C-alpha positions, 0 to 999 in steps of 0.5 A, spaced: 661 953 608 667 950 604 673 950 609 669 948 616 667 941 612 674 939 611 673 936 617 667 932 615 668 930 607 676 927 609 673 923 615 667 920 609 673 920 602 677 916 601 683 922 602 687 927 606 685 934 608 692 937 602 688 933 598 681 936 600 686 943 600 689 943 592 681 943 591 680 951 592 688 951 590 686 949 583 679 952 584 683 960 585 688 960 580 682 956 575 678 962 577 686 968 576 688 964 570 680 966 566 681 972 568 688 973 565 685 970 559 678 972 557 679 981 560 683 982 554 678 978 550 673 981 552 676 989 551 677 987 544 672 983 541 666 986 545 664 984 552 658 979 550 662 975 545 668 972 549 664 970 555 659 966 551 
């Protein structure tokens, strides 16, 4: 749902399609870093505490 809306979003906001693609990249990068950081913590200190 996000990718098909790129052209319309680029027209509505003062940005280029490459700037919008960067938002998707940043989101996926954040998800990867979060998994790498919180995964070992949740194994060490139970699962509920680090998630909260």
